[in-house]
C-alpha positions, 0 to 999 in steps of 0.5 A: 500500500503506497501512502504519500504525504500525511495520512488521516487518522481514519486509517488508524481507526480501521486498524482498530477493527482488525482482530486476530491479525494475519498480515498487514504489509505496508510500504510507506514513504516519509522522512527520517522522523519516522524512526524515532516516532515509530519506536515511541508510539510502539510502546502502546502495544507492547503492553499486551505482550505476554512473558516470553513473547518476542519481537522479530526485527529484520535489520538490513535483511539480517534477522534479529530476535529481541524481547519486548523491552530490548526492542523499545531501546532500539532507535536506529531502525531502517526496516522492521518486521514485527510479529504480533497476534492480537488486537491492534491499538490506535497508537498505530493510527497515531503513528501514521498521522506523523508520517511525512514523505519517507523512504520505506517501512515494511511491516508484517504483524504476527506474534511468535515463539522463537525456537532455538537451535539444538545443541550441536546444530550447524549452519553456513555463513559468510556466503550468498549461496546456501550450499557453501560458507563458513561452518558455525556450530551452536553450543550453550546458546551461542554460535561459534566457528570451527578452526581449519587445523586438520580440516579435510574432505571427510569433515566437509562430507559430514557437515554437508550431510548434516545440512542435507546436501548431496555431498561435499565438493571441497573443504575450504581453508580458513578465511575463505568465507570471512572471519566469524565472531565470538567463540571458536568451538572446535579445533583439530576436527577429524571425521571419518566421513560416515558420522551423522553430525559434526559433534560426533567426530573427534576433536580437541574438546568444546572451546579448546583451540589454538587459532583465531578467526582468520582460520575459520573453516568452511565447506562447499557442498553439492547443491540440492537435497541429499539422495543418500539420506536414510531418514524417512520423514512424512511428518505432519505439523503435529508430529512432535506433539503426537510423538510426545503423546506416544511416549507418555502413553497417556490415554492409550487403549490398545496393546501390541505384544511382540514376542520371541521364543528363546528356544529354551523350556521353562519350568512348566515345560513350555517354551520360554519367550521374551515379550515387548509390549507397546501401548498405543491409541486405537484411533491413531492406529485405525487407518492401518488395517494390519493393527486390527484396531478398528475391531472390538479387540483391544490388543494383538500379539505377533511372533517376531524374530529376535532381531526385529522385536526391539524395533517394534516401538520405533515402528509404532512411534512412526505411526504417530510422528511419520519419522523413522531412522533406517540403517542397514541393520534395521532396514530389513526389520522395518520393511518386514513390520511395515508389510505386516501392518499394511503400511505400504508407503513406509514399506516402499520407502524402506525398500528404496533405502535397501538400494542405498544401503547395499554398498555400505557392507563390504562383507556382503552379509547384508546384501545376501540377507536382504536377498533372502528376505526379499525372496521370502517377502515376495518383493521382486523389486528388492530381489532384483536390486540385490541380485544386480548389485551382487552381479556387478560386484561378483568378484568381491562377493566370491572373496567375501565373508558372505560367500559361505552363506550364499545359497545354491538358489542365489548362486544359480540366479547370479550365474544366469545373468549376462551383467555379471562383472568378472575378469573372464569366464574362467573366473566364474568357473573358479568361483563355482569350484571354490564354492563347492569344494571349500564352502558347500561340500554337502551340495548334491551332485544335481545342484552342482550340475545345475550350477555348472550348466550355467558356466559359459564354456564357449566364452572360456579361451581355447588354451584354458579349455584344454587345461580344464580336464586336468585342473578343474576340481569338478571334472571327476564328479561330472565327467559327462557334463564336462565333456559336453560343455568342453566340446561346445566350447571347442566348437565355438573356437573352431567353427563359424557362428553361421555353421553353429546356428545351422546345427540341429543342437543349436537353440536360439535362447542359448546364453552360452554364446553371449558374453558377460561383462569381462574386465580382464585385458584386452577387453577392458581399459580403466581410467582413474580421473584422480590419477595424473601419473601415467603407468602407475601400477594399481591393484584393481580387482575388477581388472584382475584375471583370477584362476584357481583359488578364490583368493586369487593372485595379487596381480597388478596391471598398469592403468592408463593415465587420466583421460582428458582431451587427448584421444587414447587408442586401444586394440582388441580382437574382433571376437573372443573366439580363437577364429579372430585372434589375429584380426583386430579392431582399433578403438578411440576412447575419450572422456569429455569433462567440458563442452569445449572438449566436445565442440573442439572435435565437432561433437555435441555432448548431451551432458557431461561427463561424457565417454566416447568409444568409437571404432576407428578401424575394422580390419575384419570382413564378414565372410560367412562367419556370422554377424558380430555386433558390439554392446559396449559398456561403461562401468563406474567404480567407486574408488575401486571399492564397488561397481555402482553404475553401468551405462550402455554405449549408444551411438558411440556415447555413454553419459555419466549421470548426476549423483542422484541418478546413479544406481547405487550411491557413491559417497564422492566423485572419485570415479574410476571409468572402465571402458569394456568391449563386448563383441557378441554374435547376432 
């Protein structure tokens, strides 16, 4: 509302009629006298404030919270936001009578309680961008800074995660975002990178430091909400109050008993059991049919596993608050309980969290457990997520603690997949032999034969096929099956595929002639964007060709230098068949990080980073040998620890997705790129 000149007292009379006020926004133009006059006349309605009420002032766009008596002492006010809820007094009308041509005053009238931050809360200051700034910590009612001594990327990761960003780009040195004021709360902060909050990291102690504000540390976070946050939050406005109601059990009228049998007999000869009882409110539970709270019963009982029973109260509390923290140790139980009570939304979210939690356990015990649970629960989406992760990281799985707990059914499902990432088909057979001979000696011969049938012998190099009769631990138990599979392999290395297709024994859906994703040389080349030194030996399990013991040999290979704007050349045989050993295909490999890298070659990249894998020369001419196509792949490994995303090359290009769009989360951008050549018959 624009008011020029002197306002009439009628406007003040109008304001007298405003009862519980929502909002009045005024833009007034007048002179300097508005400052003192406004403060003086404001005394009239501060008398209506109750104890604890606060006037919220916005001073040059910086928020300042003052108690009523403090506000009255303020004399230099440029722009004011006052929170008042109640009936306005005529003093405001009197104020407007004194307004002469002036600059600007903006008023929004409410009344509010100021909610203080929690101890250990953090914020970013000193920057116009919300995703970066000086790190400040709240303690004892005061915001303080963090010294940059020992400040590194893991510390920044924790800060950005606590503030719900996707991740950290860098840890900023002291002074990058200016000097703070007041206390310096933390020094020598040393985070692992997995902590939930900065206060959980190691540090000297609150307020114990040896630095000044010129050393105030900062961070630069990846903008956007975190994609890996494992906190389910469907909270409503009253969630905190409802949570307190649940905790108090006041007026609860419905009992939920979760019991677990101990496996021991009691004095009465019956099995002993441990019981967890939750008292809840029928009305709140009634929207979920699994609780049966809308019927005449006033309690229900259920048999729970020993690991899931302790999580029953947390799940019931979620019904009240719509908030629930989920970790890899609790995700399976939360999913199971949510499914049992018909809490579909929570079940779906817990299922999605499974995918995010899969890379967290290098022992693979969690992944195997999730898979077995998904089979029992009939959750096909979760089942596929688990299978895919274990297939992409099969080499890690076969050398992990969980290998002994892999069931024959799970192993059979894995060996049936073409997206199995392995050095070569020989390593698949070696892993199976190890599983049978060292892990599952009691496996029946029928199960062994079913598993052995899924090894793709035509993909095993001819030289190694010759040796299998003498080296394979499974040959003596399955000589007939081995002879059939070996013959099939030798035929694939000696006959054109056209002749194989015309054979009466050929089946169109036979996967034995289809490659998996082989990472041993020459079929794969790895580039580490973080490594600048060419020819540095790196031990990478995804490029290690293993034969024999499941522990393998500690083989090393030489990685290519970091791939920037120069074109790298690589050569492979036309196909895995021995028929093409002397016939080569040359490839040009590029990794583009900037649009200028693409445009300098006359290319337009849809997004960045982008990988290019182009056949530069093809010395092979099809002479009735059967058609060959290349279904090449780009593998992304997270610092060599696990494969987290695979992209197909289409029209020679493969685009690396943004962090939130990868299949499994990688905590930083330390990607290793694997260019994989996959020739296949069609």
